[in-house]
C-alpha positions in Angstrom: 19.1 -47.3 -15.7 22.4 -49.0 -16.0 20.9 -51.9 -17.9 19.2 -49.4 -20.3 22.5 -47.7 -20.9 24.3 -50.9 -21.6 21.5 -52.0 -24.0 21.6 -48.7 -25.9 25.4 -48.9 -26.2 25.1 -52.5 -27.5 22.4 -51.3 -29.9 24.8 -48.8 -31.3 27.3 -51.6 -31.8 24.7 -53.7 -33.6 23.8 -50.7 -35.9 27.4 -50.3 -36.8 27.8 -54.0 -37.4 24.8 -54.0 -39.7 26.6 -51.6 -42.1 28.6 -54.5 -43.4 25.6 -55.6 -45.4 25.4 -52.3 -47.3 26.9 -51.9 -50.7 27.7 -48.2 -51.1 30.5 -46.6 -49.1 28.5 -43.5 -48.4 25.6 -45.4 -46.8 28.0 -47.6 -44.9 29.8 -44.5 -43.4 26.5 -42.9 -42.5 25.3 -46.1 -40.7 28.6 -46.4 -38.9 28.4 -42.8 -37.7 24.9 -43.3 -36.5 26.0 -46.4 -34.6 28.8 -44.5 -32.9 26.4 -41.7 -32.0 23.9 -44.1 -30.5 26.7 -45.9 -28.5 28.1 -42.6 -27.2 24.7 -41.5 -26.1 24.2 -44.8 -24.3 27.6 -44.6 -22.6 27.9 -40.8 -21.9 24.3 -39.9 -21.6 22.5 -42.8 -19.9 25.2 -44.9 -18.3 27.2 -42.0 -16.9 24.2 -40.3 -15.5 23.2 -43.5 -13.7 26.7 -43.9 -12.4 26.9 -40.3 -11.1 23.5 -40.8 -9.3 25.3 -42.8 -6.7 28.7 -41.2 -6.8 30.9 -41.6 -3.7 31.3 -37.8 -3.3 27.5 -37.3 -3.2 26.9 -40.0 -0.6 29.6 -38.9 1.8 31.0 -42.4 2.1 34.4 -42.5 3.6 34.1 -39.2 5.6 33.8 -40.3 9.2 
C-alpha cells in the first residue's frame, strides 16, 4: 500500500505539471487544484493509512 500511496502522490504531481501546457488561466488553475487534491489523497489517505497500520503504539514495541 505504501507504493500505491507514493504513486498516487506522484500522479498528482504529474497532473499539476501537465497544467503548464494549458493556455487559459482558469483551466490551468483547475488542473493544478485537481493535482493537489490527488496528491493529498495519496499522502493523507493511502500513505498515512498504510503507515498507521504498523504504528509503534499498536504493536506494543518498546513496552517490556
